C-alpha positions in Angstrom: -5.6 -24.6 3.6 -4.9 -23.0 7.0 -1.4 -22.1 5.9 -2.8 -20.1 3.0 -5.3 -18.1 5.2 -2.7 -15.4 6.2 -1.6 -15.0 2.6 -5.2 -14.5 1.4 -5.9 -12.1 4.3 -2.7 -10.2 3.6 -3.5 -9.9 -0.1 -7.1 -8.9 0.6 -6.0 -6.1 3.0 -3.4 -4.7 0.7 -5.7 -4.8 -2.3 -8.5 -3.1 -0.3 -6.3 -0.2 0.7 -4.7 0.0 -2.7 -8.1 0.3 -4.4 -9.2 2.8 -1.8 -6.1 4.9 -2.6 -6.3 4.7 -6.3 -10.1 5.3 -6.6 -10.4 7.7 -3.6 -11.9 10.6 -5.8 -14.6 8.2 -7.0 -15.3 6.1 -3.9 -15.1 8.7 -1.2 -18.6 9.6 0.0 -17.8 13.2 0.9 -15.2 15.9 0.2 -12.4 15.2 2.6 -11.8 18.9 3.1 -15.4 20.0 3.6 -16.0 21.3 7.1 -19.2 21.2 9.1 -18.5 22.8 12.5 -22.0 22.4 13.7 -21.6 18.6 13.7 -17.9 18.3 14.8 -16.9 15.2 16.7 -20.1 13.4 15.7 -20.0 9.7 16.3 -20.3 7.1 13.4 -23.7 7.1 11.7 -25.3 5.9 8.4 -24.4 9.1 6.7 -20.8 9.2 8.1 -19.9 5.5 8.8 -16.7 6.5 10.7 -17.9 9.7 12.1 -16.6 13.3 11.8 -13.4 14.9 13.1 -12.7 18.0 15.1 -13.6 20.2 12.2 -16.6 18.3 11.0 -14.9 16.5 8.1 -15.8 13.0 7.1 -13.2 10.5 8.5 -13.9 7.8 6.0 -13.2 10.1 3.1 -10.1 11.4 4.8 -8.9 7.8 5.4 -9.3 7.0 1.8 -7.3 10.0 0.6 -4.8 9.5 3.4 -4.2 6.0 1.9 -2.8 7.7 -1.2 -0.2 9.5 0.9 0.8 6.4 3.0 0.9 3.9 0.2 2.5 6.4 -2.2 5.3 7.3 0.2 5.8 3.6 1.1 6.1 2.6 -2.6 8.4 5.5 -3.5 10.7 4.9 -0.5 11.2 1.2 -1.1 11.8 1.6 -4.8 14.3 4.4 -4.4 16.1 3.0 -1.3 16.0 -0.5 -2.9 17.6 0.8 -6.1 20.3 2.8 -4.3 21.0 0.1 -1.8 21.1 -2.6 -4.4 23.6 -0.7 -6.6 25.9 0.0 -3.6 25.6 -3.5 -2.2 26.2 -5.2 -5.5 29.3 -3.1 -6.2 30.6 -3.7 -2.7 30.1 -7.5 -2.8 31.3 -8.0 -6.4 34.4 -5.8 -6.6 35.5 -6.3 -3.0 38.8 -4.8 -1.7 38.9 -1.1 -1.2 35.5 -0.5 -2.9 33.9 -2.9 -0.4 35.8 -1.3 2.6 34.8 2.2 1.6 31.2 1.5 0.9 30.7 -0.5 4.1 32.3 2.2 6.2 29.9 4.7 4.8 27.0 2.4 5.7 28.4 2.0 9.2 28.2 5.7 9.6 24.5 5.7 8.8 23.9 2.7 11.0 25.5 4.5 13.9 22.5 6.9 14.1 18.9 5.7 15.1 17.0 5.7 11.8 13.9 7.6 12.9 15.9 10.3 14.7 18.0 10.9 11.6 14.9 11.2 9.5 13.4 13.6 12.0 16.6 15.7 11.9 16.6 15.8 8.1 13.0 16.7 7.7 13.4 19.4 10.4 16.3 20.9 8.5 14.7 20.7 5.0 11.2 21.6 6.1 8.0 19.5 6.3 7.0 18.4 2.8 6.2 15.2 1.1 9.4 15.1 -1.0 11.5 15.8 2.1 9.9 12.9 3.9 10.6 10.6 1.0 14.2 11.8 0.8 14.8 11.4 4.5 13.4 7.8 4.5 15.5 6.9 1.5 18.6 8.2 3.3 18.0 6.0 6.3 16.6 3.1 4.3 19.2 2.2 1.7 21.7 0.8 4.2 19.6 -2.3 4.9 19.2 -3.2 1.2 22.9 -2.6 0.6 23.9 -5.0 3.4 21.4 -7.6 2.2 22.5 -7.5 -1.5 26.2 -7.4 -0.5 25.8 -10.6 1.5 23.9 -12.3 -1.3 26.5 -11.3 -3.9 29.3 -12.5 -1.8 27.6 -15.9 -1.6 26.6 -16.2 -5.2 29.9 -15.0 -6.8 31.6 -18.1 -5.4 29.2 -20.5 -7.1 30.2 -22.7 -10.0 28.0 -21.1 -12.7 29.6 -17.7 -11.9 33.1 -19.2 -12.3 32.0 -20.7 -15.6 30.7 -17.3 -16.8 34.1 -15.8 -16.0 35.8 -18.7 -17.8 33.9 -17.9 -21.0 35.5 -14.5 -21.1 32.5 -12.4 -20.1 33.2 -9.0 -18.7 32.8 -8.5 -15.0 29.9 -6.1 -15.3 28.1 -8.5 -17.6 28.6 -11.3 -15.1 27.1 -9.1 -12.4 24.1 -8.0 -14.4 23.3 -11.3 -16.2 24.2 -14.0 -13.7 24.5 -12.6 -10.1 21.8 -9.9 -9.7 18.9 -12.0 -11.1 19.6 -14.5 -8.4 19.5 -11.8 -5.7 16.1 -10.5 -6.9 13.9 -13.1 -5.0 15.5 -12.2 -1.7 15.4 -8.5 -2.5 11.7 -8.7 -3.4 10.8 -10.1 0.0 12.8 -7.4 1.7 11.0 -4.7 -0.4 7.6 -6.0 0.7 8.6 -6.0 4.3 10.3 -2.6 3.9 7.2 -1.0 2.6 5.5 -1.7 5.9 8.3 0.0 7.7 8.2 3.0 5.4 4.5 3.5 6.0 5.0 3.4 9.8 7.9 5.9 9.5 5.8 8.3 7.4 3.0 8.0 9.9 5.4 8.8 12.7 6.8 11.9 11.0 3.2 13.1 10.2 2.2 12.4 13.8 5.0 14.8 14.9 3.9 17.4 12.4 6.9 16.8 10.1 5.1 15.1 7.3 2.6 16.3 4.7 0.9 19.4 5.9 -2.8 20.1 6.3 -5.4 20.2 4.8 -4.1 17.1 2.9 -5.1 14.0 4.9 -2.5 11.8 6.5 -3.0 8.9 8.8 -0.3 10.0 11.2 -1.6 13.5 11.4 -5.2 12.2 11.9 -4.0 10.2 14.9 -2.2 13.2 16.3 -5.4 15.3 16.0 -7.3 12.6 17.8 -5.0 12.7 20.9 -6.9 15.5 22.5 -10.3 13.7 22.0 -9.5 10.2 23.4 -12.3 10.5 26.0 -15.0 12.4 24.2 -14.4 11.2 20.6 -12.1 8.2 20.5 -13.1 7.4 16.9 -10.8 10.2 15.7 -7.7 8.3 16.5 -9.1 4.8 16.5 -9.9 4.4 12.8 -6.6 5.9 11.4 -4.7 3.6 13.8 -6.6 0.6 12.6 -5.9 1.6 9.0 -2.1 1.6 9.7 -2.3 -1.6 11.6 -4.2 -3.5 8.9 -2.0 -2.2 6.1 1.2 -3.1 7.9 -0.3 -6.5 8.9 -1.3 -7.2 5.3 2.2 -6.3 3.9 3.9 -8.5 6.6 1.6 -11.5 5.7 2.5 -11.0 2.0 6.2 -10.8 2.9 6.1 -14.1 4.8 4.3 -15.7 1.9 6.9 -14.5 -0.5 9.6 -16.0 1.7 7.9 -19.4 1.4 7.3 -19.0 -2.4 10.6 -17.7 -3.5 12.9 -19.6 -1.2 13.6 -23.0 -2.8 14.5 -24.5 0.6 11.1 -23.6 2.0 9.3 -25.0 -1.0 11.3 -28.3 -0.7 10.4 -28.5 3.0 6.7 -28.0 2.2 6.8 -30.7 -0.4 8.4 -33.1 2.0 5.7 -32.4 4.6 2.9 -33.0 2.1 4.5 -36.3 1.1 
């Protein structure tokens, strides 16, 4: 029962923020862009449970709308970078030879640069916009998925059932799509879950630096940046967006660990042996 507690907590946290993001227009108690300068920096109260920011806007409402940005960017980045990386990694591991050498040298070039610095440079050149943030994070994110899928394909292609598929006369592409990639999917699913947490942190970092989505659209990273100058007189401005990022990333990591235990047959066998 104790072992399942992190899984339940992770699922509950992710579900909470997902619902808040999807139903923000219905659940938000106030207009996230409405300003009330007479009450700026007001502390949490019954009317405004998380207080007001430096322009008198409701922080709870802005957090809920900010969840749409963070979760949307995270989901888009993992899906796009996972798709690109999986195609490159599968081709590299399955065909080998010059194809493998060329694709892996390209990935080495991207690995030579610190990821977040490369993302900052790309967004700075392209301009701060949501689509540019997604593009920059995909550019730095596909390499990890490519390396992971390549390693899995190299291992699976030597197994007996793959040799049997070749012996039946199936084309190489069909062997890859029907017999190899489905066996890579469990490991890739775990990595996608953990990668989404990293994408949310990266988007928050870019927004904190002013390179993400621009005001007045709420963003957790931008909200933390706005709260820097009010750490002493109104700490709630940066506290609650930081907690939102922390809890979301924690929930996704809990789910990722649970997926490892569920999808890895060696882990399941070990748990069965312990229960016996």
